[in-house]
N, C-alpha and C positions, 0 to 999 in steps of 0.2 A: 257192516251195513253200508249201503251206497248213498250216504247223505250228500256227498258232493254232486253226484249225478242227479239226485232228486232235486237239489236246489237249482242246478243249472237248467234242467229240463223244465222244472216248475216255473222259473222266471220266463223262459221262452214260451211256455204254454200260456201263461197269463198275458204276455204281449200279443200273441196270436189271437187269443180269444177277445182281448180288448179291441184290436183292430177289426175283427169280425163284427163285433157289436157296434162299433162306431160306423163302419161302412154299411152294414146291413140295416141296422135299426135307426140310425141317425141320418142316413143318406150322405155321409161324408165321403163321396167318391173322389174328392180332391186329395185324399190320402193315397189313392192308387197311383203308383209310380208311372209317369209318362202320360197321365191324363191331363189334357189341356182345357177341358171344359167346353168343347165344341159339339157335344152330342145333344140331340133333343131329349126332353125329360123322360120319355118312355124308354129310350135306349139307355139313358143314364141309370134308370131304375133297374133295368136288366143287367147292366154292368155291375151294379152294387150287389145284386143277388148272386151273380156268377162268382164274384170275388169272395163274397161271404162263404159260398159253398166250398171254394178251394181252401180258404183259411180254416174252415171246420174240418176238412179232410186232413189238412196238415196237423191240426190239433189232435185229431184221432191218432195219427201216426206217432205224434209225440207221446201220447198216452201209451201206445205200444212200447215205445222206448222206455218209458217209466216202469211199466210192468216187467219188461225184460231186465231192467237194472236190478229190480228187487228179487225176481224169481229165476231169471236165466232160462225161462221156458220158451222163449220165442227164437226159433232158429233163424239166423241171419237177419236180425232185426234192423240193422243199419241199411242193408240192401233193400229190404221191404219198404222202409221209409223213403229211401231215394227213389225207388220205382213209383211209388204212389204219388210222391210230390211232383216228379217229372211228368207223370201221366196227367195229373190234374192241371198243371200249368200248360202242358201241350194241348189239352182239351180246350182251355180258355183261349189260347192263341188260334186254334183251329176254328173255334166257334165264331 
């Protein structure tokens, strides 16, 4: 049984979901790395929504890793997680 992987991925998943909740629901955009607070309120709200979306995508990919740890049914799970994460961050930077 992959208990070590479950614990490691579970802790990371809880942190990602916690940050998504703080940034999206509480408006804590000061948690976003590199944000200096100089955006107008409407753009700040858009930034919070975008970052929450990316964090939820990362949480979903961590869920895929967790399923793969227990079942081994996901082919190239690590590569899939990397591609989705890089794609989501690239989308944010492009936007």
